[in-house]
LUMTIVEX-921389 format. One line per field, with one value per residue (C-alpha): residue in one letter; x, y, z; residue number from 1. Coordinates in Angstrom, 3 decimals, always signed. Example, Ala and Ser with C-alpha at 12.3 -4.5 7.8 and 13.67 -1.06 7.14 Angstrom:
2
sedo: a:s
east: +12.300:+13.670
north: -4.500:-1.060
up: +7.800:+7.140
bake: 1:2
This chain:
592
sedo: m:k:p:a:n:d:a:m:s:r:a:p:v:g:g:n:l:q:a:r:r:n:i:i:k:g:v:a:l:a:a:i:a:g:a:g:n:l:l:a:e:s:s:s:r:s:p:i:g:k:n:p:a:p:a:y:s:s:q:v:e:q:w:g:v:q:e:i:t:l:r:s:d:g:k:y:e:n:p:f:k:e:v:q:l:q:g:t:f:s:c:g:d:t:n:l:t:v:d:g:f:f:d:g:d:a:t:w:r:i:h:f:m:p:q:r:q:g:h:w:i:f:k:t:k:s:n:d:a:a:l:d:g:r:t:g:e:f:e:a:i:a:p:k:k:n:n:h:g:p:i:r:v:a:k:k:f:h:f:s:y:a:d:s:t:p:f:y:p:l:g:t:t:t:y:g:l:f:l:g:d:r:e:a:q:v:r:m:i:g:t:l:s:q:s:e:f:n:k:a:r:i:n:v:m:a:f:s:s:l:a:p:g:d:n:a:f:l:r:t:s:s:s:q:f:d:f:d:q:y:n:v:d:f:y:r:r:f:e:a:g:l:l:d:l:q:a:i:g:v:e:a:d:l:i:l:f:h:p:y:d:s:r:g:k:l:s:k:l:p:q:g:q:d:e:a:y:i:r:y:t:v:a:r:l:s:a:y:r:n:f:w:w:t:l:t:n:e:f:d:l:f:p:m:f:g:v:q:k:n:w:r:r:l:g:e:l:l:a:t:s:d:p:y:a:h:v:r:g:i:h:n:s:c:c:g:f:y:d:n:s:e:p:w:i:t:h:v:i:l:q:d:i:t:l:q:r:l:a:s:e:p:r:n:n:s:a:m:g:l:d:s:r:k:h:g:k:p:v:v:v:d:e:y:g:y:e:g:n:i:p:m:t:w:g:s:i:a:p:r:e:t:v:e:m:h:w:s:i:v:m:a:g:a:y:g:s:h:g:e:s:y:y:g:t:p:s:g:t:y:v:g:e:s:p:q:r:l:a:f:l:k:k:i:m:m:e:m:p:f:q:d:m:e:p:l:p:e:v:m:a:e:q:n:a:s:v:t:v:l:g:s:p:g:v:c:y:i:f:h:f:s:q:p:k:e:k:a:s:w:n:l:g:f:f:g:p:a:t:p:s:h:p:l:p:i:v:s:g:s:i:d:p:n:t:f:q:t:p:p:p:r:f:t:i:k:e:g:l:y:r:v:e:m:i:d:t:w:q:m:k:t:y:p:l:g:f:t:s:d:a:s:q:q:f:r:s:m:i:e:p:g:v:i:r:l:t:r:v:e:g:l:p:p:q:e:k:a:l:p:i:e:q:l:l:q:r:r:p:l:f:m
east: -25.942:-25.939:-26.002:-29.943:-29.955:-26.164:-27.186:-29.007:-26.396:-23.886:-20.739:-18.187:-16.895:-13.334:-14.136:-12.976:-9.605:-7.438:-10.107:-9.525:-5.940:-5.599:-7.371:-5.612:-2.285:-2.313:-3.146:-6.684:-8.120:-10.189:-11.891:-12.365:-14.386:-16.198:-17.662:-18.135:-18.153:-15.008:-15.199:-18.893:-19.405:-21.290:-23.866:-25.787:-26.275:-30.013:-31.792:-33.436:-36.904:-39.190:-37.942:-35.774:-33.223:-30.014:-27.724:-23.844:-20.939:-20.128:-16.365:-14.528:-10.572:-9.304:-8.894:-11.592:-14.580:-18.028:-20.963:-24.470:-27.334:-31.127:-34.329:-36.961:-40.209:-40.593:-41.576:-39.139:-39.066:-35.466:-34.053:-30.289:-31.055:-33.818:-32.794:-29.931:-28.203:-25.304:-24.107:-22.143:-19.546:-17.234:-14.952:-13.327:-12.584:-12.957:-15.852:-16.496:-19.646:-19.657:-22.384:-24.767:-26.033:-28.747:-28.095:-31.466:-34.295:-35.331:-31.720:-29.555:-26.221:-23.326:-19.860:-17.495:-13.754:-12.455:-9.212:-8.610:-9.219:-11.871:-15.339:-17.588:-21.130:-22.966:-26.315:-27.721:-29.491:-31.868:-34.751:-36.325:-37.953:-37.395:-33.518:-33.316:-31.850:-30.557:-28.179:-25.635:-22.138:-19.264:-15.828:-12.987:-10.333:-6.696:-5.617:-4.680:-0.898:-1.407:-3.701:-1.083:-4.337:-4.239:-1.503:-0.529:+2.449:+5.332:+8.723:+7.131:+8.364:+7.435:+4.642:+3.785:+0.737:-1.369:+0.721:+4.236:+5.294:+7.100:+5.255:+7.524:+5.045:+5.389:+2.774:+1.056:-1.813:-4.860:-7.651:-10.575:-10.076:-13.546:-15.077:-15.939:-14.710:-14.806:-12.267:-9.834:-10.412:-9.757:-6.309:-5.107:-5.950:-4.003:-0.963:-0.851:-0.878:+2.534:+4.242:+5.790:+3.208:+1.711:-0.216:-2.240:-4.520:-8.152:-11.085:-14.294:-16.249:-16.581:-14.212:-18.084:-21.575:-22.329:-20.796:-22.358:-20.717:-20.655:-21.045:-21.237:-24.395:-28.282:-28.533:-32.126:-31.719:-29.167:-27.903:-29.293:-28.423:-29.707:-27.104:-28.943:-28.839:-26.168:-25.614:-25.932:-24.314:-21.664:-20.205:-21.108:-18.809:-16.665:-16.327:-15.474:-12.714:-11.021:-11.419:-9.445:-6.764:-6.558:-6.092:-3.059:-1.114:-2.301:-3.381:-6.123:-5.661:-9.001:-9.183:-13.001:-13.066:-11.248:-11.908:-12.168:-16.078:-15.910:-18.754:-21.066:-21.858:-19.824:-17.030:-19.591:-21.775:-22.666:-21.283:-23.652:-23.887:-19.775:-20.232:-23.133:-20.938:-17.888:-20.340:-21.853:-18.987:-16.921:-20.065:-19.537:-15.933:-13.898:-14.061:-11.836:-8.410:-6.191:-6.730:-5.685:-7.828:-6.428:-9.467:-9.154:-6.860:-5.197:-6.835:-5.742:-7.854:-11.270:-10.945:-9.541:-13.244:-15.408:-15.438:-14.415:-14.356:-13.921:-11.338:-10.264:-13.553:-14.061:-10.899:-11.965:-15.229:-13.501:-11.142:-13.776:-15.971:-13.552:-13.584:-10.519:-8.476:-7.467:-4.239:-5.233:-4.245:-4.926:-3.177:-1.894:-1.467:+0.888:-0.701:-0.213:+0.844:-2.093:-1.089:-0.225:+0.574:-3.112:-3.908:-6.669:-3.713:-1.510:+1.114:+2.096:+1.077:+3.112:+2.808:+6.241:+6.717:+10.449:+11.087:+8.789:+10.522:+13.602:+16.709:+19.570:+22.054:+21.908:+19.612:+19.012:+15.395:+15.117:+14.411:+10.447:+10.520:+13.363:+10.971:+7.792:+9.571:+9.570:+6.165:+7.251:+5.221:+5.693:+5.976:+4.536:+5.483:+2.190:+2.641:+5.958:+4.819:+4.140:+6.118:+4.701:+4.402:+1.618:+1.734:+1.976:+4.652:+3.229:+2.866:+5.771:+8.691:+11.135:+11.453:+15.158:+13.698:+10.849:+13.183:+15.842:+12.776:+11.912:+15.647:+15.467:+12.364:+13.716:+16.967:+14.658:+13.419:+10.368:+8.091:+7.052:+3.752:+4.546:+2.387:+1.759:+0.424:+1.488:-1.084:-2.980:-2.190:-4.848:-5.499:-4.856:-1.641:+1.747:+4.099:+6.989:+10.137:+9.802:+8.088:+10.905:+13.339:+11.071:+10.139:+14.309:+14.388:+11.860:+14.127:+17.286:+15.439:+13.848:+17.257:+18.089:+16.126:+14.654:+12.498:+15.860:+17.345:+17.035:+18.767:+22.160:+23.580:+25.646:+28.173:+28.957:+31.617:+30.230:+26.678:+26.507:+22.794:+23.539:+24.934:+22.297:+22.809:+20.281:+21.344:+21.585:+24.816:+26.881:+24.746:+24.156:+24.279:+23.404:+25.063:+22.969:+25.125:+22.589:+23.027:+25.963:+25.088:+27.201:+25.955:+24.094:+26.775:+29.372:+32.526:+35.455:+36.691:+36.177:+32.262:+30.929:+30.448:+31.243:+29.282:+29.595:+29.410:+31.135:+34.002:+36.717:+40.547:+41.420:+43.948:+46.350:+45.466:+42.002:+41.514:+41.862:+43.610:+41.472:+38.186:+37.896:+39.304:+36.511:+37.247:+34.710:+32.759:+34.478:+32.262:+32.765:+30.723:+30.865:+34.075:+33.118:+33.530:+31.692:+31.080:+31.027:+28.189:+28.019:+24.322:+23.193:+20.049:+18.824:+20.431:+19.175:+22.652:+24.403:+28.507:+30.093:+33.451:+34.705:+35.436:+36.113:+36.470:+37.911:+35.785:+36.285:+35.682:+36.326:+34.951:+32.259:+30.140:+31.605:+28.019:+25.847:+23.314:+23.617:+24.035:+26.831:+25.967:+27.757:+26.539:+27.994:+29.690:+31.530:+34.219:+36.708:+35.998:+39.515:+41.837:+40.120:+41.307:+39.727:+40.498:+39.298:+36.262:+37.965:+40.765:+37.977:+36.140:+39.888:+39.778:+37.383:+37.460:+35.056:+34.061:+33.630
north: +23.382:+24.288:+22.203:+21.803:+23.194:+23.533:+26.105:+23.174:+20.468:+20.171:+21.118:+19.244:+15.732:+16.646:+20.184:+20.891:+19.232:+21.937:+23.157:+18.912:+19.421:+22.195:+20.671:+17.184:+18.689:+20.866:+18.109:+20.116:+16.335:+17.940:+20.068:+16.765:+15.189:+18.108:+19.086:+15.449:+16.740:+15.597:+11.935:+11.841:+14.559:+12.368:+11.205:+14.508:+14.221:+15.983:+14.470:+16.873:+17.628:+15.506:+14.258:+17.542:+17.448:+16.332:+18.003:+18.162:+20.637:+22.879:+22.120:+19.556:+18.846:+16.086:+13.251:+14.776:+13.081:+14.427:+13.479:+13.346:+13.223:+12.188:+11.333:+8.920:+8.474:+4.933:+1.930:-0.714:-3.796:-3.743:-0.829:-1.910:-5.256:-3.853:-0.622:-0.488:+3.193:+3.996:+7.293:+7.683:+10.135:+12.202:+14.528:+14.933:+11.173:+9.653:+8.144:+5.968:+4.475:+4.177:+2.648:+4.565:+3.208:+3.810:+6.066:+5.573:+8.006:+7.732:+9.107:+7.880:+9.507:+8.530:+8.977:+9.736:+10.883:+12.920:+11.857:+14.487:+18.196:+19.388:+19.730:+16.828:+15.855:+13.012:+11.249:+8.594:+5.054:+3.299:+1.119:+3.520:+6.625:+8.935:+8.611:+7.646:+9.836:+12.904:+15.224:+17.617:+18.862:+20.302:+21.156:+19.210:+22.021:+21.437:+19.506:+21.417:+20.987:+18.019:+16.342:+13.864:+11.325:+7.363:+4.943:+3.378:+0.839:+2.097:+0.715:-2.794:-3.200:+0.208:+2.794:+6.308:+8.401:+9.150:+12.169:+10.403:+11.695:+8.595:+7.264:+5.223:+3.103:+2.926:+1.150:+0.392:-1.634:-0.027:-2.905:-1.525:+2.368:+2.990:+0.257:+1.517:+3.734:+7.079:+8.633:+6.306:+6.757:+10.444:+9.454:+7.186:+9.823:+12.353:+9.848:+8.924:+12.845:+13.385:+9.771:+8.937:+6.078:+6.726:+3.482:+2.153:-1.412:-1.243:-3.468:-2.517:-5.683:-5.456:-8.540:-10.331:-10.258:-11.449:-8.171:-4.827:-1.888:-0.786:-2.735:-2.753:-4.704:-3.884:-4.415:-5.423:-6.809:-6.699:-9.810:-10.248:-8.266:-8.410:-8.929:-8.021:-4.383:-1.997:+0.642:+3.445:+5.436:+3.007:+4.049:+7.635:+7.750:+5.542:+8.049:+10.754:+9.174:+8.136:+12.084:+12.666:+10.164:+12.134:+15.247:+13.611:+12.223:+8.850:+6.019:+3.707:-0.049:-1.305:-4.984:-6.228:-9.898:-11.822:-15.079:-13.971:-14.118:-18.190:-18.248:-15.610:-15.121:-12.457:-14.963:-17.476:-15.679:-17.157:-16.228:-13.908:-11.772:-11.498:-9.879:-7.425:-6.503:-5.563:-3.877:-1.842:-0.615:+0.074:+1.979:+4.054:+4.217:+3.803:+7.612:+8.495:+8.418:+7.336:+3.960:+0.210:-2.809:-5.995:-8.441:-10.339:-10.629:-14.230:-16.149:-19.374:-19.544:-19.630:-23.591:-24.110:-23.336:-25.326:-22.310:-22.207:-18.887:-18.705:-15.928:-15.729:-14.946:-12.054:-10.409:-10.413:-8.754:-6.331:-5.244:-5.265:-3.405:-0.465:+2.040:+3.998:+0.625:+1.196:-1.381:-4.871:-7.875:-10.155:-11.369:-14.867:-16.290:-19.309:-21.725:-21.017:-18.860:-17.429:-17.256:-13.815:-14.259:-13.783:-10.828:-9.141:-8.539:-5.672:-6.358:-9.041:-8.978:-10.955:-11.895:-13.018:-15.349:-15.833:-13.868:-15.661:-18.841:-20.627:-20.620:-23.435:-21.052:-17.174:-17.039:-14.191:-13.099:-11.411:-14.246:-14.936:-11.169:-11.697:-15.170:-12.824:-10.854:-13.743:-12.703:-9.157:-7.009:-4.841:-6.739:-5.511:-7.410:-6.366:-8.076:-10.010:-9.637:-7.323:-5.143:-5.955:-7.989:-10.306:-13.807:-15.083:-14.902:-12.633:-10.484:-10.356:-9.018:-6.935:-3.347:-3.853:-6.882:-5.087:-2.840:-4.980:-7.021:-4.146:-3.501:-6.774:-6.375:-2.904:-5.074:-7.685:-4.671:-4.808:-2.370:-3.301:-2.659:-2.223:-3.203:-2.958:-4.967:-3.822:-5.504:-2.642:+0.225:+2.678:+2.524:+4.919:+5.377:+3.787:+3.038:+1.098:+2.013:+0.875:+3.849:+6.695:+4.607:+2.724:+6.793:+6.673:+4.221:+5.980:+9.129:+7.387:+5.652:+8.449:+10.449:+7.937:+7.208:+4.278:+3.435:+2.750:+0.595:-3.485:-6.480:-6.981:-10.359:-10.526:-7.874:-10.121:-12.458:-15.271:-14.912:-14.358:-14.471:-11.695:-9.270:-7.920:-5.659:-3.221:-0.142:+1.321:+0.174:+3.238:+5.468:+4.423:+0.921:+0.279:-2.490:-3.901:-5.875:-8.223:-8.825:-11.521:-14.973:-18.130:-21.499:-23.795:-25.863:-23.406:-24.562:-23.389:-27.049:-26.826:-26.506:-29.629:-32.244:-30.152:-27.824:-25.507:-28.094:-30.491:-28.659:-30.356:-29.429:-27.116:-28.770:-27.486:-26.804:-27.413:-23.765:-22.315:-18.877:-17.944:-18.668:-14.723:-13.242:-14.216:-11.974:-9.632:-9.991:-8.842:-6.830:-5.787:-2.390:-0.144:+1.722:+5.436:+7.902:+7.523:+9.256:+6.771:+6.904:+4.523:+4.275:+3.373:+1.974:+2.081:+5.112:+6.832:+8.332:+8.604:+8.766:+10.523:+8.363:+9.797:+9.177:+5.381:+4.727:+1.217:-1.135:-4.220:-3.448:-5.555:-4.447:-4.677:-2.296:-1.628:-1.013:-4.382:-4.436:-1.022:-0.050:+1.369:+3.968:+4.500:+7.785:+8.248:+12.131:+13.703:+15.056:+15.056:+18.060:+19.899:+17.970:+14.219:+11.163:+8.422:+5.477:+1.733:+1.011:-0.858:+2.451:+4.553:+2.371:+2.089:+5.860:+5.764:+4.028:+1.033:+2.463:+6.264
up: -21.304:-18.127:-14.818:-13.351:-9.398:-9.781:-6.476:-4.948:-5.069:-2.944:-2.779:-5.209:-4.164:-2.525:-2.628:+0.588:+0.507:+1.606:+4.446:+5.275:+4.750:+6.932:+9.878:+9.516:+8.981:+12.089:+14.234:+15.328:+16.166:+18.796:+15.764:+13.792:+16.467:+17.722:+14.263:+13.181:+9.780:+8.437:+8.603:+8.093:+5.931:+3.161:+5.398:+5.380:+1.357:+1.170:-1.967:-4.630:-5.218:-7.133:-10.239:-11.426:-14.129:-12.416:-10.113:-10.770:-10.810:-13.433:-13.063:-11.713:-11.630:-13.868:-11.601:-9.431:-8.762:-10.817:-8.727:-11.008:-8.448:-10.202:-8.483:-9.136:-6.757:-8.576:-6.317:-5.673:-3.477:-3.884:-5.602:-5.383:-7.476:-9.767:-11.195:-14.082:-14.319:-16.207:-17.577:-20.911:-20.782:-23.851:-24.386:-27.569:-29.273:-25.373:-24.424:-20.887:-19.764:-15.699:-13.121:-11.073:-7.657:-5.187:-2.613:-0.515:-0.379:-3.703:-4.727:-7.487:-8.038:-10.850:-9.879:-12.761:-12.828:-15.733:-16.716:-19.193:-19.136:-21.450:-22.152:-20.979:-21.736:-20.691:-21.231:-18.989:-19.629:-17.174:-17.311:-15.019:-16.950:-14.548:-14.424:-18.082:-21.287:-18.829:-20.269:-19.152:-19.948:-17.797:-17.649:-16.260:-15.339:-14.491:-11.552:-8.444:-7.065:-5.165:-7.438:-9.562:-10.673:-9.854:-9.481:-12.209:-13.068:-14.124:-15.340:-15.298:-11.574:-9.732:-9.496:-10.777:-10.701:-13.863:-14.290:-14.234:-11.019:-9.278:-6.266:-3.896:-1.563:+1.902:+3.619:+7.016:+8.115:+9.847:+8.334:+10.619:+9.985:+8.463:+10.202:+13.858:+16.533:+15.064:+17.576:+16.500:+12.949:+13.865:+15.904:+12.856:+10.147:+12.273:+13.102:+9.385:+8.513:+10.850:+9.007:+5.943:+5.359:+2.042:+1.561:+4.020:+3.985:+4.745:+5.119:+3.245:+4.699:+8.271:+9.966:+11.649:+10.170:+14.281:+15.910:+16.075:+13.920:+11.059:+7.882:+4.035:+4.140:+5.179:+8.775:+9.621:+12.968:+15.630:+14.280:+10.485:+7.332:+3.935:+1.506:-1.336:-0.042:+1.324:+3.914:+2.324:+5.595:+5.702:+2.034:+2.661:+5.857:+3.574:+0.827:+3.505:+4.811:+1.328:+1.027:+4.152:+3.478:+0.028:+1.813:+3.276:+0.954:+1.356:-0.879:+0.446:-0.298:-0.040:+0.992:-0.460:+1.159:+4.065:+5.424:+9.063:+9.477:+9.966:+11.820:+10.191:+7.202:+5.656:+4.410:+2.737:+0.613:-2.966:-6.135:-6.816:-4.088:-3.937:-7.677:-6.963:-3.601:-6.271:-8.634:-6.337:-4.493:-7.947:-8.694:-5.785:-5.119:-8.164:-9.446:-5.935:-7.235:-4.333:-3.757:-5.051:-4.952:-2.935:-4.004:-0.667:+2.229:+2.675:-0.145:+0.750:+3.946:+2.815:+1.873:+5.584:+6.394:+4.042:+1.267:-2.118:-4.101:-7.816:-7.636:-11.017:-11.651:-9.582:-10.136:-13.828:-12.909:-10.683:-13.778:-16.132:-13.386:-12.661:-15.526:-14.318:-13.825:-10.676:-9.792:-8.257:-6.537:-4.380:-0.879:+0.351:+3.428:+4.567:+2.741:-0.623:-3.480:-6.028:-9.610:-10.056:-13.824:-14.617:-16.646:-14.454:-11.764:-12.114:-9.347:-6.849:-3.364:-1.178:+2.510:+3.424:+6.778:+6.321:+9.438:+11.362:+10.662:+12.343:+10.250:+10.699:+8.862:+7.644:+4.763:+2.170:+3.392:+0.260:-2.115:-1.851:-2.940:-5.625:-7.040:-7.135:-9.746:-12.108:-12.692:-14.498:-11.955:-9.367:-5.863:-2.838:+0.236:+1.904:+5.399:+6.339:+10.438:+12.995:+15.018:+18.422:+21.561:+21.174:+21.354:+17.774:+15.640:+13.158:+16.012:+17.690:+15.516:+17.272:+15.932:+14.255:+13.074:+11.393:+10.048:+8.815:+6.882:+5.440:+4.141:+2.657:+0.997:-0.674:-1.858:-3.605:-6.276:-4.045:-1.693:+1.687:+4.242:+7.988:+10.696:+14.374:+17.207:+20.684:+23.339:+25.396:+23.462:+22.210:+18.394:+15.893:+17.157:+16.740:+20.239:+18.067:+16.968:+13.479:+12.033:+11.641:+10.910:+7.733:+7.022:+7.057:+4.609:+2.083:+2.390:+1.251:-1.393:-3.077:-3.013:-5.690:-9.567:-7.391:-10.545:-12.346:-9.942:-9.883:-7.564:-8.966:-7.833:-10.427:-9.199:-6.347:-7.245:-4.679:-3.264:+0.324:+2.044:+3.848:+1.608:-1.231:-4.082:-5.617:-7.901:-11.677:-12.963:-13.619:-11.600:-7.989:-5.746:-2.326:-0.569:+2.543:+4.956:+7.359:+10.792:+10.944:+11.937:+12.123:+10.785:+13.684:+13.643:+13.820:+16.448:+16.962:+18.322:+22.107:+21.893:+20.282:+23.180:+25.686:+27.981:+30.847:+33.327:+31.467:+29.562:+27.887:+27.281:+24.451:+22.369:+20.569:+17.137:+17.458:+16.850:+12.922:+13.413:+10.391:+11.870:+12.394:+9.190:+6.932:+3.952:+3.267:-0.233:-3.626:-6.041:-9.443:-10.692:-13.698:-13.948:-12.663:-10.370:-6.935:-3.644:-0.719:+2.142:+4.941:+6.193:+10.042:+9.252:+12.879:+13.713:+10.795:+10.298:+6.799:+7.258:+4.405:+3.412:+0.494:-3.169:-4.876:-8.936:-9.123:-10.871:-8.773:-4.747:-1.826:+1.784:+3.941:+6.100:+9.719:+10.204:+10.080:+9.913:+7.727:+4.205:+1.931:-0.904:-4.013:-5.996:-9.562:-9.239:-12.248:-11.055:-7.425:-4.757:-4.293:-2.152:-2.185:-3.970:-5.013:-2.810:-2.676:-0.408:+2.009:+2.498:+2.759:+5.943:+7.544:+7.987:+10.415:+13.676:+14.469:+17.963:+17.273
bake: 1:2:3:4:5:6:7:8:9:10:11:12:13:14:15:16:17:18:19:20:21:22:23:24:25:26:27:28:29:30:31:32:33:34:35:36:37:38:39:40:41:42:43:44:45:46:47:48:49:50:51:52:53:54:55:56:57:58:59:60:61:62:63:64:65:66:67:68:69:70:71:72:73:74:75:76:77:78:79:80:81:82:83:84:85:86:87:88:89:90:91:92:93:94:95:96:97:98:99:100:101:102:103:104:105:106:107:108:109:110:111:112:113:114:115:116:117:118:119:120:121:122:123:124:125:126:127:128:129:130:131:132:133:134:135:136:137:138:139:140:141:142:143:144:145:146:147:148:149:150:151:152:153:154:155:156:157:158:159:160:161:162:163:164:165:166:167:168:169:170:171:172:173:174:175:176:177:178:179:180:181:182:183:184:185:186:187:188:189:190:191:192:193:194:195:196:197:198:199:200:201:202:203:204:205:206:207:208:209:210:211:212:213:214:215:216:217:218:219:220:221:222:223:224:225:226:227:228:229:230:231:232:233:234:235:236:237:238:239:240:241:242:243:244:245:246:247:248:249:250:251:252:253:254:255:256:257:258:259:260:261:262:263:264:265:266:267:268:269:270:271:272:273:274:275:276:277:278:279:280:281:282:283:284:285:286:287:288:289:290:291:292:293:294:295:296:297:298:299:300:301:302:303:304:305:306:307:308:309:310:311:312:313:314:315:316:317:318:319:320:321:322:323:324:325:326:327:328:329:330:331:332:333:334:335:336:337:338:339:340:341:342:343:344:345:346:347:348:349:350:351:352:353:354:355:356:357:358:359:360:361:362:363:364:365:366:367:368:369:370:371:372:373:374:375:376:377:378:379:380:381:382:383:384:385:386:387:388:389:390:391:392:393:394:395:396:397:398:399:400:401:402:403:404:405:406:407:408:409:410:411:412:413:414:415:416:417:418:419:420:421:422:423:424:425:426:427:428:429:430:431:432:433:434:435:436:437:438:439:440:441:442:443:444:445:446:447:448:449:450:451:452:453:454:455:456:457:458:459:460:461:462:463:464:465:466:467:468:469:470:471:472:473:474:475:476:477:478:479:480:481:482:483:484:485:486:487:488:489:490:491:492:493:494:495:496:497:498:499:500:501:502:503:504:505:506:507:508:509:510:511:512:513:514:515:516:517:518:519:520:521:522:523:524:525:526:527:528:529:530:531:532:533:534:535:536:537:538:539:540:541:542:543:544:545:546:547:548:549:550:551:552:553:554:555:556:557:558:559:560:561:562:563:564:565:566:567:568:569:570:571:572:573:574:575:576:577:578:579:580:581:582:583:584:585:586:587:588:589:590:591:592
């Protein structure tokens, strides 16, 4: 059977990805804004004629979106609630049933993502006779070059695309990307296209039900919503935005709930409306390959506003409703941790406020990420503070601190997400100094078999809070040296009770001559021949030092914060000799 009205149906969802990619990659932002199509293309869908056969595409890429469009002239007070629609899709021994959704104008749609190539047939089921029993068939063809499928958990602590291509997440935060200012949205997507960020945190639910602007729910007046009906134009624009991110290789981390509408109603919806919102959002969006689920931001803040949510039930609903099993988790604030061992959670999402706290002595900023790995799942520190200058501890992190905290997260065998909060800067742009340095971090990690690298505290003879090791034993190692710090009680002998205005005499013998001679850390690695490099994480420079082969080594970097990287090689170049790392470092002057 051939697709009916194929000529009348709109282009395949995502079929213009190359055009999107060409425009965005070329930063032709004026053309995007002027045309008004790229970010709102889906809002112009036209309903098909009266109760015709379903409209759909005769072929779609594997991991693309097949959109089936149907129409019914049935009269309903609330078609979102009163009409149930499903499609069952079959290819060989693969069978998958997915929910459809109401899209306004007496039109219903089913979005389907074929996860294998081949000949697919489908049949609909509905309590509306005009939507029930509709059939069709189509071909799922080979994916194009940049289509690797949705993200999956890989090797226990990491991520890969469905085709097994490794994915190194470098996240950023763009909460309101699809919620308002269209010009800012275009700027932000253009900015992302020129960056190395490949995952963006995005709210689905608006921040406030009391403010004007886009919202997932149907607005009935300037300040009132019908929380049992949905804003189809909002969702159409959201889908178009997902395609724009797909065109530039960015995964959207979609945040379904948040606690911030404490004066309104969005954060206080009853369980039934929460569940219906999840089902509708999943039905519309789950067939897009380039997104993750975050059930809620800062789950632990809801009780502060007198709201209790059954997160486990909502999380399990999210998992069972999504036929494509997009990765999913739940985000904490600073009041508590969620039990990430629950089966519906695929990866740990962590807000780590370590950097926002004062410390009386040097500390290991990797500690919370390391502890989170005990769940046996990937760890994504999606919030550790924002590079910026606003008067909040979370929004005033210095650029160097931001970069070093991200490195600490990486050394825990985890992944991190950046954020920026500079006062008075235009939305949709980065003005901070960390993004290019985080891009450098990603480059360094992707030069190595990062999915095979684990935290290796055992290679250190003595634990040192300011030194961490990550590696694949016998293959590669990175040694991260934090900025040197002394304990708050550090005292050479003439401070203590003395002050600048009341100095005390320096007594002979009161200063330990070894104070500045702390021996470097000692490490034991697997025997082998390694290339040695010293990496300046701030200046983004890599210094080749030479080669080493000793299993037992004692050294510290001449650049701190900085990294020493060892990479296994098969032989020495002519005229080279393997030396202890300490000797290799001594060949470079401290001040160059």
